C-alpha positions in Angstrom: 39.6 51.1 -43.3 39.2 53.5 -40.2 40.7 56.7 -39.5 43.7 55.2 -37.6 44.7 53.1 -40.4 44.2 55.8 -43.0 46.3 58.1 -41.0 49.3 55.4 -40.5 48.9 54.7 -44.3 49.3 58.5 -45.2 52.4 58.7 -42.8 54.1 55.8 -44.2 53.6 57.2 -47.7 54.7 60.6 -46.6 57.7 59.2 -44.9 58.6 57.2 -48.0 58.2 60.2 -50.4 60.6 62.3 -47.9 63.2 59.2 -48.0 63.0 59.3 -51.8 63.4 63.0 -52.0 66.4 63.0 -49.5 67.8 60.2 -51.4 67.6 62.2 -54.7 69.1 65.3 -53.2 72.0 63.1 -51.7 72.5 61.6 -55.1 72.5 64.9 -56.9 74.9 66.3 -54.2 77.2 63.2 -54.5 77.1 63.9 -58.1 78.1 67.3 -57.9 80.8 66.5 -55.3 82.3 63.7 -57.6 82.3 66.1 -60.3 84.4 68.5 -58.2 86.5 65.7 -57.1 87.1 64.5 -60.5 88.6 67.6 -61.5 90.9 67.5 -58.4 91.7 63.7 -58.0 92.4 61.1 -60.3 89.2 59.4 -61.6 90.1 55.9 -59.9 90.1 57.2 -56.5 87.1 59.1 -57.1 85.2 56.1 -58.4 86.1 53.9 -55.4 85.1 56.4 -52.9 82.0 56.9 -54.8 81.1 53.2 -54.8 81.8 52.9 -51.0 79.5 55.7 -50.1 76.9 54.4 -52.3 77.2 51.0 -50.8 76.6 52.5 -47.4 73.6 54.5 -48.4 72.3 51.7 -50.4 72.3 49.4 -47.2 70.8 52.0 -45.2 67.9 52.8 -47.6 67.3 48.9 -48.1 67.1 48.4 -44.3 64.7 51.4 -44.1 62.7 50.0 -47.1 62.2 46.6 -45.3 61.4 48.4 -42.0 58.7 50.4 -44.0 57.3 47.2 -45.7 57.0 45.4 -42.4 55.0 48.3 -41.0 52.9 48.4 -44.2 52.2 44.8 -43.9 51.2 45.3 -40.1 49.1 48.1 -41.2 47.4 46.0 -43.8 46.7 43.1 -41.2 45.3 45.6 -38.7 43.0 46.8 -41.5 41.7 43.3 -42.3 41.1 42.6 -38.7 39.1 45.9 -38.3 37.1 45.1 -41.2 36.2 41.5 -39.7 35.3 43.2 -36.5 33.1 45.6 -38.3 31.3 42.9 -40.1 30.8 41.1 -36.7 29.6 44.1 -35.2 27.1 44.6 -38.0 25.9 41.1 -37.5 25.4 41.5 -33.9 23.5 44.8 -34.3 21.2 42.9 -36.9 20.5 40.1 -34.3 19.9 42.5 -31.7 17.3 44.2 -33.9 15.6 41.1 -34.6 15.5 40.3 -30.8 14.2 43.6 -30.0 11.3 43.1 -32.6 10.6 39.6 -31.2 10.6 41.0 -27.7 8.3 43.8 -28.6 5.7 41.6 -30.2 5.9 39.2 -27.1 5.3 42.2 -24.9 2.3 43.2 -26.9 1.0 39.6 -26.8 1.6 39.6 -23.0 -0.2 42.8 -22.6 -3.1 41.4 -24.5 -3.2 38.2 -22.5 -2.9 40.4 -19.4 -6.1 42.2 -20.3 -7.9 39.1 -21.2 -7.1 37.6 -17.9 -8.2 40.7 -16.2 -11.5 40.5 -17.9 -11.8 36.8 -17.1 -11.0 37.4 -13.4 -13.7 40.3 -13.4 -16.2 37.7 -15.0 -15.2 35.0 -12.3 -15.8 37.5 -9.5 -19.3 38.2 -11.1 -19.9 34.5 -11.2 -18.6 34.1 -7.9 -21.0 36.8 -6.5 -23.9 35.1 -8.5 -23.1 31.7 -7.0 -23.0 33.2 -3.5 -26.3 34.7 -4.2 -27.6 31.5 -5.3 -25.9 29.5 -2.5 -27.6 31.6 0.0 -31.1 31.2 -1.7 -30.3 27.6 -1.9 -29.6 27.5 1.7 -32.9 29.3 2.5 -34.5 26.6 0.3 -32.9 23.8 2.1 -33.8 25.1 5.4 -37.8 25.5 4.2 -37.5 22.0 2.8 -36.1 21.0 6.1 -38.8 22.3 8.1 -41.3 21.0 5.7 -39.7 17.7 6.0 -40.0 17.7 9.8 -43.7 18.6 9.4 -44.3 15.9 7.1 -42.3 13.5 9.3 -44.5 14.6 12.1 -47.8 13.9 10.1 -46.4 10.6 8.9 -45.9 9.5 12.4 -49.3 10.7 13.5 -50.7 8.7 10.4 -48.9 5.5 11.4 -50.3 5.8 14.9 -53.9 6.5 13.5 -56.2 4.1 12.0 -55.3 5.0 8.5 -51.9 4.4 9.3 -52.5 0.9 10.4 -54.6 0.3 7.1 -51.6 1.3 5.1 -49.4 -1.1 7.0 -52.0 -3.8 6.2 -52.1 -2.6 2.6 -48.1 -2.9 2.5 -48.1 -6.4 3.8 -50.9 -7.3 1.3 -48.8 -5.8 -1.4 -45.8 -8.0 -0.5 -48.2 -11.0 -0.5 -49.3 -10.3 -3.8 -45.8 -9.7 -5.2 -44.9 -13.1 -3.9 -48.2 -14.4 -5.4 -47.1 -12.7 -8.7 -43.8 -14.4 -8.7 -45.4 -17.8 -8.1 -47.9 -17.1 -10.9 -44.9 -16.3 -13.1 -43.4 -19.6 -12.3 -46.6 -21.3 -13.1 -46.9 -19.7 -16.3 -43.4 -20.8 -17.3 -44.7 -24.3 -16.7 -47.8 -23.8 -18.4 -45.9 -22.7 -21.5 -44.1 -25.8 -21.5 -47.4 -28.0 -21.4 -48.7 -25.8 -24.1 -46.0 -26.3 -26.4 -46.6 -30.1 -25.9 -50.6 -29.8 -26.4 -50.4 -27.4 -29.5 -50.7 -30.4 -32.0 -53.3 -32.1 -29.9 -55.3 -28.8 -29.5 -55.4 -28.3 -33.3 -56.7 -31.8 -34.0 -59.4 -31.5 -31.1 -60.4 -28.0 -32.7 -60.7 -29.7 -36.1 -62.9 -32.6 -34.6 -65.0 -30.1 -32.8 -65.6 -28.0 -35.8 -66.5 -31.1 -37.8 -68.8 -32.6 -35.2 -70.5 -29.0 -34.7 -70.9 -28.7 -38.5 -72.5 -32.2 -38.5 -74.7 -32.0 -35.8 -76.1 -28.4 -35.2 -77.6 -27.6 -31.9 -81.4 -27.4 -31.9 -81.4 -24.3 -29.9 -79.3 -22.3 -32.4 -82.1 -22.8 -34.9 -84.4 -20.8 -32.8 -82.0 -18.0 -31.7 -81.5 -14.9 -34.0 -78.3 -14.1 -35.6 -77.7 -11.1 -33.3 -78.1 -13.4 -30.2 -75.8 -15.9 -31.7 -73.1 -13.3 -32.3 -73.4 -11.8 -28.9 -73.2 -15.4 -27.4 -69.7 -15.8 -29.3 -68.5 -12.5 -27.9 -69.5 -13.5 -24.2 -68.0 -16.9 -24.5 -64.7 -15.4 -26.2 -61.8 -15.1 -23.6 -58.2 -15.3 -23.6 -58.1 -18.8 -22.4 -60.2 -20.3 -25.2 -59.3 -17.9 -27.9 -57.5 -20.7 -29.8 -61.1 -22.5 -30.0 -62.6 -19.5 -32.0 -60.0 -19.8 -34.9 -62.8 -21.3 -37.1 -64.6 -17.8 -37.1 -61.9 -16.5 -39.4 -63.2 -17.9 -42.7 -66.5 -16.4 -41.6 -65.1 -13.1 -41.1 -63.5 -13.1 -44.5 -66.8 -14.3 -46.1 -68.6 -11.3 -44.7 -66.0 -9.0 -45.7 -66.0 -10.1 -49.2 -69.9 -9.9 -49.4 -69.8 -6.5 -47.8 -67.3 -5.3 -50.6 -69.6 -6.6 -53.3 -72.5 -4.9 -51.9 -70.6 -1.6 -52.0 -69.6 -2.2 -55.4 -73.2 -2.7 -56.5 -74.6 0.9 -56.5 -78.0 -0.5 -57.4 -78.5 -1.8 -53.8 -78.1 1.7 -52.4 -80.4 3.7 -54.4 -83.0 5.9 -52.7 -86.2 4.2 -51.7 -88.4 7.3 -51.6 -91.3 5.3 -50.1 -89.5 4.8 -46.7 -88.5 8.7 -46.6 -90.8 11.4 -45.4 -90.5 15.0 -46.5 -87.8 16.9 -44.9 -86.1 14.0 -43.1 -83.0 14.5 -41.5 -79.8 12.2 -42.5 -76.3 11.9 -41.6 -73.8 10.8 -43.9 -70.6 11.7 -46.0 -69.9 12.9 -49.5 -68.2 10.7 -52.2 -67.8 11.2 -56.0 -69.7 8.8 -57.9 -69.4 8.7 -61.8 -67.5 11.9 -61.4 -70.2 13.8 -59.6 -70.4 14.5 -55.7 -73.1 12.4 -53.9 -74.2 12.2 -50.5 -74.3 8.6 -49.0 -76.3 8.1 -45.9 -75.6 5.8 -42.8 -78.2 3.4 -44.3 -76.3 3.4 -47.7 -78.8 5.6 -49.7 -77.1 7.6 -52.4 -78.5 11.3 -53.1 -76.8 12.5 -56.2 -76.0 16.2 -56.7 -76.6 17.5 -53.1 -76.7 21.2 -52.7 -75.3 23.2 -49.7 -77.7 25.4 -48.0 -76.6 29.0 -48.8 -73.5 27.9 -50.2 -71.7 28.3 -46.8 -68.9 25.7 -47.2 -67.4 23.4 -50.0 -68.1 19.7 -50.1 -65.0 17.8 -49.4 -64.7 13.9 -49.8 -65.2 11.8 -46.5 -66.2 14.6 -44.5 -69.3 14.1 -42.3 -72.7 16.0 -43.1 -76.1 16.4 -41.9 -78.8 17.3 -44.4 -82.7 17.1 -45.2 -84.2 15.2 -48.0 -87.2 17.0 -49.6 -89.6 14.5 -51.3 -91.5 17.2 -53.3 -88.6 18.5 -55.3 -86.7 15.1 -54.9 -83.5 17.1 -53.7 -81.2 16.7 -50.8 -79.7 19.9 -48.9 -76.8 19.9 -46.6 -76.8 22.3 -43.7 -74.1 21.0 -41.4 -70.6 19.8 -41.8 -68.4 17.9 -39.4 -64.7 17.8 -39.5 -63.6 14.5 -40.9 -62.4 12.0 -38.0 -58.7 11.6 -39.0 -57.1 11.1 -35.6 -55.4 7.9 -34.7 -57.3 5.6 -32.7 -55.1 5.6 -29.8 -54.7 9.4 -29.9 -58.3 9.7 -29.9 -58.8 7.7 -26.8 -55.9 9.3 -25.0 -56.6 13.2 -25.9 -60.0 13.6 -24.2 -60.8 10.4 -22.2 -59.2 7.5 -20.5 -58.4 4.6 -22.7 -59.6 1.2 -21.9 -57.3 -1.2 -20.4 -57.4 -5.1 -20.6 -57.4 -7.0 -17.3 -54.6 -9.6 -17.5 -55.0 -10.9 -13.9 -55.7 -14.7 -13.9 -58.9 -15.6 -12.1 -59.9 -18.8 -10.5 -63.7 -18.1 -10.6 -66.0 -16.0 -12.3 -64.9 -12.3 -12.8 -68.0 -11.0 -11.2 -67.5 -13.3 -7.9 -63.9 -12.2 -7.8 -64.8 -8.6 -8.3 -67.0 -8.7 -5.3 -64.5 -10.3 -3.2 -62.0 -7.5 -4.2 -64.5 -4.8 -3.8 -67.1 -5.8 -1.0 -68.9 -2.4 -1.4 -69.3 -2.7 -5.3 -73.2 -3.8 -4.9 -73.8 -0.9 -2.7 -72.0 1.7 -4.8 -73.2 0.5 -8.4 -76.9 -0.6 -7.1 -79.7 1.2 -9.0 -77.3 3.1 -11.3 -78.3 3.6 -15.0 -75.5 2.9 -17.5 -75.8 3.4 -21.2 -73.3 1.9 -23.6 -73.1 2.8 -27.4 -71.7 -0.1 -29.4 -72.9 -2.9 -31.9 -70.9 -5.6 -30.1 -71.4 -7.8 -27.0 -74.9 -6.7 -25.8 -75.5 -9.9 -23.9 -72.0 -9.6 -22.3 -72.4 -6.3 -20.8 -76.0 -7.2 -19.5 -74.9 -10.6 -17.9 -71.8 -8.8 -16.3 -73.5 -5.9 -14.7 -76.7 -7.7 -13.7 -75.4 -9.2 -10.3 -74.6 -5.6 -9.2 -78.2 -4.3 -9.7 -77.1 -2.0 -12.7 -79.7 -0.8 -15.2 -77.5 -1.3 -18.4 -78.9 0.0 -21.8 -76.8 -1.0 -24.8 -77.5 1.3 -27.8 -76.8 -0.2 -31.3 -75.6 2.5 -33.7 -76.7 0.2 -36.5 -80.4 0.3 -35.4 -80.7 3.7 -34.0 -79.6 7.2 -35.6 -77.1 9.5 -34.2 -79.6 12.0 -32.9 -81.5 9.4 -31.0 -78.3 8.0 -29.5 -77.1 11.4 -28.4 -80.5 12.2 -26.8 -80.4 8.9 -24.7 -76.9 9.4 -23.4 -77.9 13.0 -22.6 -80.9 12.0 -20.8 -80.9 13.0 -17.0 -82.0 9.6 -16.0 -78.7 7.9 -16.8 -75.7 8.1 -14.4 -72.9 7.3 -16.9 -72.7 6.6 -20.5 -69.7 4.9 -22.5 -69.3 5.5 -26.4 -66.9 2.8 -27.9 -65.5 4.2 -31.2 -64.7 1.0 -32.9 -68.4 -0.1 -32.2 -70.0 2.9 -33.8 -69.9 4.3 -37.3 -67.3 7.2 -37.7 -70.1 9.6 -38.6 -71.8 9.2 -35.3 -68.6 9.3 -33.4 -67.8 12.6 -35.1 -71.3 13.9 -33.9 -70.6 12.8 -30.4 -67.3 14.7 -30.3 -68.6 17.6 -32.1 -71.9 18.2 -30.2 -71.4 20.0 -26.7 -72.5 17.7 -23.9 -74.7 19.1 -21.1 -72.7 16.6 -18.6 -69.5 15.8 -20.1 -68.2 14.3 -16.7 -70.8 11.6 -17.3 -69.8 10.6 -20.9 -66.7 8.4 -21.6 -65.5 7.9 -25.2 -63.0 5.1 -25.6 -61.5 3.3 -28.5 -62.8 0.1 -27.4 -63.2 -1.8 -23.9 -64.2 -5.1 -22.7 -67.2 -5.5 -20.4 -64.8 -6.3 -17.5 -62.8 -3.1 -18.2 -66.2 -1.0 -18.3 -67.3 -2.5 -14.8 -64.0 -1.6 -13.2 -64.3 2.0 -14.7 -67.8 2.4 -13.6 -66.9 1.3 -10.1 -63.9 3.6 -10.0 -66.1 6.5 -11.0 -68.7 6.3 -8.4 -66.4 5.3 -5.8 -64.3 8.4 -6.5 -67.7 10.5 -6.5 -68.8 9.1 -3.2 -65.3 9.7 -1.5 -65.4 13.5 -2.8 -69.0 13.8 -1.4 -68.0 12.4 1.9 -65.0 14.7 2.2 -67.1 17.6 1.3 
């Protein structure tokens, strides 16, 4: 209830009290007058006049009372209306407070976003400056490359007008013809494959008949040739075109492998023959435990139990390569050199230090040597009187037959017949022009020695996993051709 309502209520109460007080006074006055009149007038007249007066006053008081009640009801209605307005105003104030809090939070968020945007704009400006600098640098590089391109174009035009340019054009036309020829060969290969599928069964029967006829009728010349010559002849005749005819060799390989394993199991065959060893003889081999004790096994298979290390400089590790001396007077073996075990992968070994061998898959219509001379007319002049040494125990005759038409002095060193030191001295000799060491054609002990010992002329030694005679001929020609080109340029 507000102040106005309270004031109206108090005024209404005060007016009512005043009316009641006045009414009481009038009643008392009327009673006194009536008492006086009763003494003067008769009682009946007094009573009638009194009733009429009281009736008039009662009507007037009733009318005033109704008016006051109406005014009171109006005040109560106004008070209830004021209370409702107060509640509405309080609710509005609460909503306004919530909106103000929300707006303040949004204002703070907007300020933070504005600060971040300002930082991003500054970063963008810095990036833009950096990009402009890079753009300027790129422009300078582009200008430099453009100038270089102009110079290269001018040199290229000069080259085209020169004799070398004409040769380049001829090579391009020849390359196109070779591409066409290659496409024709692919089509021919498809036809050959179809024919090969049809002839597979017949080929197997022919091979079986050939094996039977060869086993029944041996060649009289084969009885006069040695085993090494026969093996070399097989390697020479083996080719991609007739590999199917050599399948009968597989049982022989399995038999040899079986006999070798049996020989390794029989340690009696590998005992030391002291009659064939001189005092302080140097041997190469590896260490392997036998009957729970370390033993040195040389390349020829001899076993030296309980080897000693000179000065105890290192520990003995199984399968590592060692060098030592046999002392006949004390019947002891002393190791004085160790080589790290050859554990690299064959492909990795060939690619880490030297160029790996590649197989020539180009089809030939004539012999390889004749075709090679046609492709390289200067081959005989470049390869003539050159001394080549090859370390391998395979294909001795094949190498000599292929290199002979080019007047090359070929020397094939068999690791199964010569020691590692002897082979190393031969390939390091000054009278040789180039040497090839084939890892798959040499014992891993010798291979380790070749790689560990420093070569006086490493540019003249090639260590490969394996390579055919044709591949070695191409590598030899490329080596001396490149060497001659560099000498002419200098």
